[in-house]
C-alpha positions as a LaTeX table, in Angstrom:
\begin{tabular}{lrrr}
\hline
Residue & $x$ (\AA) & $y$ (\AA) & $z$ (\AA) \\
\hline
Met1 & 60.37 & $-32.00$ & $-51.33$ \\
Lys2 & 62.86 & $-31.35$ & $-54.10$ \\
Arg3 & 65.25 & $-28.46$ & $-53.57$ \\
Glu4 & 65.25 & $-25.89$ & $-56.30$ \\
Ser5 & 68.36 & $-25.62$ & $-58.47$ \\
Met6 & 70.34 & $-22.39$ & $-58.44$ \\
Trp7 & 69.84 & $-22.33$ & $-62.23$ \\
Ser8 & 66.11 & $-21.73$ & $-62.10$ \\
Thr9 & 65.06 & $-19.36$ & $-64.84$ \\
Ser10 & 65.34 & $-15.74$ & $-63.84$ \\
Ala11 & 63.58 & $-12.80$ & $-65.41$ \\
Gly12 & 66.91 & $-11.41$ & $-66.63$ \\
Gly13 & 67.96 & $-14.38$ & $-68.76$ \\
Asp14 & 69.73 & $-17.71$ & $-68.46$ \\
Pro15 & 71.50 & $-17.95$ & $-65.06$ \\
Phe16 & 74.16 & $-20.28$ & $-66.49$ \\
Asp17 & 75.03 & $-17.70$ & $-69.15$ \\
Glu18 & 75.24 & $-15.05$ & $-66.43$ \\
Phe19 & 77.57 & $-17.28$ & $-64.37$ \\
Val20 & 79.83 & $-17.90$ & $-67.38$ \\
Ser21 & 79.92 & $-14.20$ & $-68.27$ \\
Ala22 & 80.82 & $-13.23$ & $-64.73$ \\
Arg23 & 83.48 & $-15.90$ & $-64.11$ \\
Tyr24 & 84.90 & $-16.59$ & $-67.61$ \\
Gln25 & 88.14 & $-14.59$ & $-67.33$ \\
Ser26 & 88.93 & $-15.96$ & $-63.88$ \\
Leu27 & 88.25 & $-19.53$ & $-65.00$ \\
Leu28 & 90.32 & $-18.98$ & $-68.15$ \\
Arg29 & 93.28 & $-17.80$ & $-66.05$ \\
Trp30 & 92.84 & $-20.91$ & $-63.94$ \\
Ala31 & 92.83 & $-23.13$ & $-67.03$ \\
Tyr32 & 95.88 & $-21.30$ & $-68.42$ \\
Leu33 & 97.85 & $-21.94$ & $-65.25$ \\
Ile34 & 96.96 & $-25.63$ & $-65.42$ \\
Thr35 & 97.66 & $-26.15$ & $-69.13$ \\
Gly36 & 100.47 & $-23.68$ & $-69.77$ \\
Asn37 & 99.08 & $-22.28$ & $-73.00$ \\
Val38 & 96.07 & $-20.21$ & $-73.92$ \\
His39 & 94.73 & $-22.45$ & $-76.71$ \\
Asp40 & 94.62 & $-25.56$ & $-74.53$ \\
Ala41 & 93.20 & $-23.41$ & $-71.72$ \\
Arg42 & 90.28 & $-22.31$ & $-73.88$ \\
Asp43 & 89.58 & $-25.88$ & $-74.99$ \\
Leu44 & 89.79 & $-27.13$ & $-71.42$ \\
Leu45 & 87.47 & $-24.44$ & $-70.09$ \\
His46 & 84.90 & $-24.96$ & $-72.84$ \\
Asp47 & 84.90 & $-28.74$ & $-72.27$ \\
Ala48 & 84.48 & $-28.23$ & $-68.52$ \\
Leu49 & 81.65 & $-25.73$ & $-68.99$ \\
Ala50 & 79.88 & $-28.16$ & $-71.32$ \\
Arg51 & 80.17 & $-30.92$ & $-68.72$ \\
Val52 & 78.91 & $-28.70$ & $-65.94$ \\
Tyr53 & 76.07 & $-27.40$ & $-68.12$ \\
Gly54 & 74.90 & $-30.97$ & $-68.60$ \\
Arg55 & 74.82 & $-31.49$ & $-64.82$ \\
Arg56 & 73.81 & $-27.98$ & $-63.76$ \\
Glu57 & 70.55 & $-29.11$ & $-62.14$ \\
Ala58 & 72.60 & $-31.02$ & $-59.52$ \\
Ile59 & 74.27 & $-27.79$ & $-58.38$ \\
Arg60 & 72.27 & $-26.35$ & $-55.53$ \\
Glu61 & 74.57 & $-23.69$ & $-54.08$ \\
Gln62 & 75.84 & $-20.54$ & $-55.75$ \\
Gly63 & 79.46 & $-21.04$ & $-54.65$ \\
Ala64 & 79.58 & $-24.65$ & $-55.79$ \\
Ala65 & 79.30 & $-23.85$ & $-59.51$ \\
Glu66 & 82.86 & $-22.57$ & $-59.81$ \\
Ala67 & 84.17 & $-25.52$ & $-57.79$ \\
Tyr68 & 82.37 & $-27.89$ & $-60.19$ \\
Val69 & 84.01 & $-26.18$ & $-63.17$ \\
Arg70 & 87.48 & $-26.20$ & $-61.56$ \\
Lys71 & 87.18 & $-29.88$ & $-60.67$ \\
Ala72 & 86.00 & $-30.69$ & $-64.20$ \\
Met73 & 88.99 & $-28.79$ & $-65.63$ \\
Val74 & 91.51 & $-30.58$ & $-63.42$ \\
Arg75 & 90.09 & $-34.01$ & $-64.15$ \\
Thr76 & 89.77 & $-33.35$ & $-67.88$ \\
His77 & 93.33 & $-32.00$ & $-68.05$ \\
Val78 & 94.78 & $-35.00$ & $-66.22$ \\
Ser79 & 92.81 & $-37.39$ & $-68.45$ \\
Arg80 & 94.06 & $-35.65$ & $-71.59$ \\
Trp81 & 97.60 & $-35.70$ & $-70.29$ \\
Arg82 & 97.40 & $-39.43$ & $-69.67$ \\
Arg83 & 96.21 & $-40.01$ & $-73.24$ \\
Thr84 & 98.74 & $-37.70$ & $-74.88$ \\
Arg85 & 101.80 & $-37.86$ & $-72.63$ \\
Arg86 & 103.92 & $-39.08$ & $-75.54$ \\
Glu87 & 103.56 & $-35.75$ & $-77.31$ \\
Val88 & 106.48 & $-33.36$ & $-77.16$ \\
Leu89 & 105.36 & $-29.93$ & $-76.02$ \\
Thr90 & 107.37 & $-26.80$ & $-76.63$ \\
Pro91 & 107.86 & $-24.23$ & $-73.90$ \\
Glu92 & 107.30 & $-21.25$ & $-76.20$ \\
Leu93 & 104.04 & $-19.39$ & $-76.14$ \\
Pro94 & 102.47 & $-18.05$ & $-79.34$ \\
Asp95 & 103.77 & $-14.66$ & $-80.50$ \\
Thr96 & 100.46 & $-13.02$ & $-79.65$ \\
Pro97 & 98.23 & $-14.73$ & $-77.13$ \\
Ala98 & 94.57 & $-14.87$ & $-78.10$ \\
Val99 & 93.60 & $-13.67$ & $-74.63$ \\
Ala100 & 95.70 & $-11.46$ & $-72.39$ \\
Val101 & 96.56 & $-13.57$ & $-69.36$ \\
Glu102 & 98.87 & $-11.87$ & $-66.95$ \\
Leu103 & 101.37 & $-13.55$ & $-64.70$ \\
Arg104 & 103.71 & $-11.36$ & $-62.75$ \\
Asp105 & 106.86 & $-13.32$ & $-63.50$ \\
Glu106 & 107.87 & $-14.91$ & $-66.80$ \\
Arg107 & 110.35 & $-17.17$ & $-65.00$ \\
Leu108 & 107.55 & $-18.46$ & $-62.79$ \\
Glu109 & 105.34 & $-19.07$ & $-65.82$ \\
Ala110 & 108.12 & $-21.04$ & $-67.52$ \\
Ala111 & 108.83 & $-23.01$ & $-64.36$ \\
Leu112 & 105.12 & $-23.86$ & $-63.97$ \\
Arg113 & 104.99 & $-25.06$ & $-67.59$ \\
Gly114 & 107.93 & $-27.35$ & $-66.83$ \\
Leu115 & 106.09 & $-29.19$ & $-64.07$ \\
Pro116 & 104.23 & $-32.42$ & $-64.76$ \\
Pro117 & 100.46 & $-31.79$ & $-65.12$ \\
Arg118 & 99.41 & $-33.22$ & $-61.74$ \\
Gln119 & 102.09 & $-31.24$ & $-59.91$ \\
Arg120 & 101.14 & $-28.08$ & $-61.82$ \\
Ala121 & 97.47 & $-28.63$ & $-60.99$ \\
Ala122 & 98.32 & $-29.19$ & $-57.32$ \\
Val123 & 100.31 & $-25.94$ & $-57.15$ \\
Val124 & 97.56 & $-23.96$ & $-58.89$ \\
Leu125 & 94.87 & $-25.42$ & $-56.65$ \\
Arg126 & 96.86 & $-24.89$ & $-53.45$ \\
Tyr127 & 98.55 & $-21.55$ & $-54.03$ \\
Tyr128 & 96.53 & $-19.79$ & $-56.74$ \\
Ala129 & 93.09 & $-20.89$ & $-55.55$ \\
Asp130 & 94.26 & $-21.05$ & $-51.91$ \\
Leu131 & 92.53 & $-24.38$ & $-51.30$ \\
Pro132 & 93.44 & $-26.55$ & $-48.31$ \\
Val133 & 95.50 & $-29.66$ & $-49.08$ \\
Ala134 & 92.51 & $-31.94$ & $-48.41$ \\
Gln135 & 90.47 & $-30.14$ & $-51.07$ \\
Val136 & 93.44 & $-30.22$ & $-53.48$ \\
Ala137 & 93.52 & $-34.00$ & $-53.00$ \\
Glu138 & 89.78 & $-34.23$ & $-53.60$ \\
Glu139 & 89.96 & $-32.18$ & $-56.80$ \\
Leu140 & 92.92 & $-34.23$ & $-58.07$ \\
Gly141 & 91.14 & $-37.46$ & $-57.15$ \\
Cys142 & 93.98 & $-38.73$ & $-54.96$ \\
Ser143 & 94.83 & $-39.17$ & $-51.29$ \\
Val144 & 96.00 & $-36.28$ & $-49.09$ \\
Ala145 & 99.44 & $-37.91$ & $-48.86$ \\
Thr146 & 99.71 & $-38.05$ & $-52.66$ \\
Ala147 & 98.63 & $-34.41$ & $-52.95$ \\
Lys148 & 101.28 & $-33.44$ & $-50.39$ \\
Thr149 & 103.88 & $-35.39$ & $-52.39$ \\
His150 & 102.88 & $-33.60$ & $-55.59$ \\
Leu151 & 103.13 & $-30.24$ & $-53.82$ \\
Ala152 & 106.49 & $-31.03$ & $-52.20$ \\
Arg153 & 108.04 & $-32.19$ & $-55.47$ \\
Ala154 & 106.61 & $-29.24$ & $-57.39$ \\
Met155 & 107.84 & $-26.73$ & $-54.83$ \\
Arg156 & 111.31 & $-28.31$ & $-54.79$ \\
Thr157 & 111.46 & $-28.04$ & $-58.58$ \\
Leu158 & 110.16 & $-24.46$ & $-58.57$ \\
Arg159 & 112.67 & $-23.41$ & $-55.91$ \\
Gln160 & 115.50 & $-24.89$ & $-57.98$ \\
Glu161 & 114.27 & $-23.24$ & $-61.18$ \\
Leu162 & 113.64 & $-19.86$ & $-59.60$ \\
Ala163 & 116.67 & $-19.68$ & $-57.31$ \\
Pro164 & 118.96 & $-16.77$ & $-58.15$ \\
Ala165 & 121.93 & $-17.82$ & $-60.21$ \\
Arg166 & 124.83 & $-18.48$ & $-57.89$ \\
Glu167 & 128.31 & $-17.65$ & $-59.00$ \\
Met168 & 131.00 & $-20.19$ & $-58.49$ \\
Val169 & 133.32 & $-18.82$ & $-55.86$ \\
Gly170 & 136.80 & $-20.30$ & $-55.91$ \\
His171 & 138.58 & $-20.94$ & $-52.71$ \\
Gly172 & 142.28 & $-20.20$ & $-52.55$ \\
Gly173 & 144.56 & $-23.14$ & $-52.41$ \\
\hline
\end{tabular}
């Protein structure tokens, strides 16, 4: 007996459209944290939603849909980065972002943008989405040890970037 998809037609409209409407802003913030800019975030999210839409009948559980989209975003972002890593990206954001995406700390945002894509994705998955390291590894498509390495290197870099400026104190002599 075939299990029914969570996307079965409802009386109120298309369930996939309802899912996207309900989770769009959250998923866009997620994509923004991974990519570092709102334009790439929109492109990434739309590509991921298109991929998931094409495979929506395989999704059986309500909670799995967002995980499918997040995984599609991470994998798509890493694939794009591999193809375009020779590009030189600038750290400046556009004067007026197309979508208001709030981070509490501009220094943190800049430091996240400075991380390599896999490290940035690992940090977002682990600390923004609060996923266990094993699930971070699964979403990145790597081993748990590699995910831990990405997290350790990213956290070391973030600590260095975000550490308060220390004044040089001279010792008498």
